N, C-alpha and C positions, 0 to 999 in steps of 0.2 A: 630376562625372562619379558616385563615390563616394556621395554625396547621393541623385543620381538610382538608382542600384539598389538603393540601403537602402530611398527611399519606394518603388521598384518591389515588391521583396521583402514589406514592409510589406500593400500592396494583396492581395497573395497568399495570406498567411497571415490578411488581413481573409477573406476568402473562404473559405479553409479553415476558419476557425473556426464561419464560420455554419455551414458543412457540421456539422461536429463538433457544432453543436447540436442538428442534426437526427437526428445519429444518436444524442444522449442523449434527444433526444424518444420517438425508439422505445425507447430502452430503457424509459424511464420508463413509458410503453404497454403493453411488455412485464409490466412487473414487477405493474402497475393489472391486468391481464389474467389473471394469474397467481395474486392474492391474489382478483380476484374469485370463479375457479373451487375453491382450496381454500376460501375461506369456505362454499362451496357445498356442500362434501362434506364439510367437517369444522365444525359451529360452535365447536367453542372455538378455533379459529384467528385469530377479531378482537374475542376479549376485551381486555380495556386486559391483564392479567396475559401474554398470550402475546405481543403483540407488544410489552412492553417487554420479556421475554424475549428477543427476537428480536435489539433494538436490543442489546442488552448481549451479546450471542454477536457480533454483526457488529464491535461498538467495537472492538477491537485489532486484527484482519482488515484492516476498513477504513483503520485509519491508517497499516496498514506500508503500503496498497495505493497510499493517498496519495503518498507517499515513492517508490514503485515507478512511477509515473503521470509523472513528471517522468525517470527515468531510460530509460521505455522512449518516451517521449517524442524520446526523442534517438536513437531506435535503438538503445540499450544495453539489457540484461539484468540483474540483479541474484538472481544464487541464494542470495545469502549473510543475506538478511535473516530467516528463521528462526532462523537458528543465532546469529546478530549477537543479538537478541531474548535464546537463550536464555542466550547470555555478559553482556552489560547485567544480564541477569535477577540472576544468580547472584551477581555482582560487585555490584550494588547492598544486593542482598540482607546480602551480606558486609559491608559498608559501612557497614548499619545495624545490625549484629548488633553490630559494633564498636565502635560509637561513640555511637548511640542519636541521630543525628540524622536526619530525615526529609528535610532540606532536601538536606546532602550526598548520601545516597544518591540524592536525585533525580537533581540536578546530575552525580554518576556515572556515573549508567545512560546521562543523554543524551550526555556530552562521551564516553564511550565509543565510542557507536557513533556519532558525529557521526566520530569519530576511526577508526574500522575501515572506516566510508565514504570519510573524506580517502586512505586506503590502497590502499581500489580502484580509487576515482578518479583517482588519481596513478600507480597503477600501468597501469591501460587506457589513459589519456593520455598521458604520459609516457613511460611503456614500450614502448606499442605494442604489450601482452597484449590478445587478443582478451579481448570480458567474459565470455563466457559460461566461459571459464579463468577468469578471476581470480578472479570472484567464485564459481564453483564450490571450486577453493583455499582461498578463505577459508571458506567454508560447511564446511570439512573442520578448517579448523584455529581457526577461531570455540566450535567442537564440541568438540573436542577442550579445549580450553584452559577451555570452562565445566567438563567433568571434572575436568581434571587442580586446576582450583581449588576444585571441592566435594569430588573423593573419590570421586564419583560419590553424592553426599547429596545431599539437600537440607536446604535452609536456610528453615526454618521460621521463624512465631511474632512477627508483628509487631504494631509500636501502631496502635491506630484512626487515628491520626492519618494514617498513613503507608495505612494500608487503604483509607482516604476514598476516595483517586485511583482505586482500581480499582472497590470496591465501594460506595463513600457515595450517597446519594440530597439531591439539593434539590429541600426540597418529595417529589412525586412521578415527580420524574422522575430516573432513574439517572445518578452525574456521571460515567460512563465513555461517556454518550452525548453530555451536552454536550462533553465534549472532542474527541470527534470531529466535531463541528458546528464547533466555533471552528477546528479545525485544518484542513478542508474548505475552510473560509470564505477564508481565510488564503491556503490554496494554490491557491485560485481567484482570486482577487484577485493574484495574484503573477504566474502563467501568463497573465493577461488582460489586466493595469493595468500590468506592468512592465516595462521594455526585458529585464530576464534572462527573463523568461516566451519573450519575442517570440523570443529568441535561444534558448528553449530546442526551437520550434517550427522555428525554419528550419535546426538541427541536425539532428533528423530529417528534415528534408522534401529539403534537400541539405548535406554538409557540406561540402563543396568550396567550392561556390559562397556559401558562409557564411563563411568563412576569406579568400575572396580580397575580400570585402566589407570585410574589415577588422576581425572581430568574432575577441575569442582565443576558441578551439572549447574550448581544452585547459583552460582557464579554467573554461568554463561546465561542459563534461563532467566537471572533479570536482567542480563545486559539484552538481549534482544526483545525485552518487554521495553525497556529504554529506550531502546532504536527507534522502536512504534513509536511510543510516545513522542518522541523530540519529532522525527518526522509527523506527527499530524501537529506537533505546533507549529513545525514551518511552512508546513503547508497549509494554516488560518493564515498566515503572513500573506501567503500567495492569493487565497481565497478573500480575505478583507480589503486588500487590494485590489483585487476583481471588478467586486460591485461597490465597492466606496464605503463599506457599511459593515459593522459589526455586530450581526443579530445573534440571540440568543437560540433560535434556530439554527444557526449555520454549521452545515454538516449531516442535518438529519438525511439518514438512512444512505449516511457515504462509507458504513461500515461493510454495509454485503455488496454494496458496489467494489470494494478492496479485495472482500474475501472473494466475490467472483471471479475478479479479474485474474486473481490467483491462484485458482484452481481452473479456468478457460489456458493459462500458460501454462501448464501442466505440472504445477507445484503438487503432490499429493497432499489431502488431508490428512493423513494420516501421520506426517511427517517425513523426511530423510530424503525427500526427492524431489527436483524442479531447481527452475535455474529465477532469479530474478531481472536475468531477459526476457525470459517465456513469460514474467510477469508484465513487461511490460509490451508483447505483445496480446497479451489477455484485453489489457488497458485498451489498447488499439483496436481493439475486434471488437469489443462493448464500442467504442467511442463510434465506429465504423457505424456496425449495425444501427445504436439510436441514430445518427444522421441521414442514414440508407432511408431507415424507415420515415423520419419526418421530410425527407422530399422526396418521399413518395405518398405522404401526406397519411398515413397509417393513427389511427388512432391511439392515441395516448395509450388509454388503459391494453391496446391489446401488444405496444409495444412492452410493458413489463410481461405481460405473455409469452413474448416471445426471447425474449433474457431469460425467462424463467427456467424455460424449454433446453438455450441455450445451458446453461451451466447445470442442469440437469445432465443433459448429452456427456457433458465435458468429466465429471464426476462420474458415469456409467464407464466412459474410455477410462477411464485410471484404473478403475475394481476391474474390467476386463484387463489391463498390461498389466496389472498387480498379478492376479493370477496363470497370466501367461507369465511373467517373469518366475512367478513360485516353481513352476512345472519345469 
């Protein structure tokens, strides 16, 4: 009986993944149309320098958004990723200045991010505290610890071997872009080809039914927050390597950008629907919009308005498609 339930659930998830691919395709078409319009309006847009600039700017946010995708697919939310980036960044910078070891600094940032994600996941899954409240609290705690650690002052001056992670090049390709692509390929493989990935979708679709099928939902929910924290820690290394400074305000507001990229990429905020590649497209759409508005000399305040409208429109489309699917 249990095997039959699991098989039935797997078939349902397969159908949902196909719908998710269609959503991702529509997002990709939207990205192409947007690029064509901006290329017509501004001849600078399609230059190699500008395209690489967009990709570099999107790299850090996209890595955070990849982790956020796992969380949102389970029906959760993580508001602490920006603050976790800030704390991991300054601690890594401090370790690097104290030891001179880039490897130790990188491991410290990534492991600290995973630890903070573990705390989030444990409080949410075992403590039964809502994800919004838990991660909102972690957002404040992590940011406060970043200021305490640095006394409000940035830590800067890193060796080139460390800065390469955030600002280096392999040939003509920025290394952060390569890192982001590798992370998305791994994340896509996990979600599509592994049992854990199927469980993530199952939890977001119907957590109670998933638990009754014999799946340890608490363990897997904890894992998605660990992944989110770990990728935020890695994004922190990319971030401080790029700007050559660990600042306690690093990553401020990035949680909103990451969630926006996930939603624009077609992942449902209620969980169970979406793909990590859709998230990558969502991050690119945000990057292209920002870049295009800059090229058109649009005021920064109006840029926020435009991005807000895009995010709300993406959620409205998600709600409409949900109603259509239920009919």
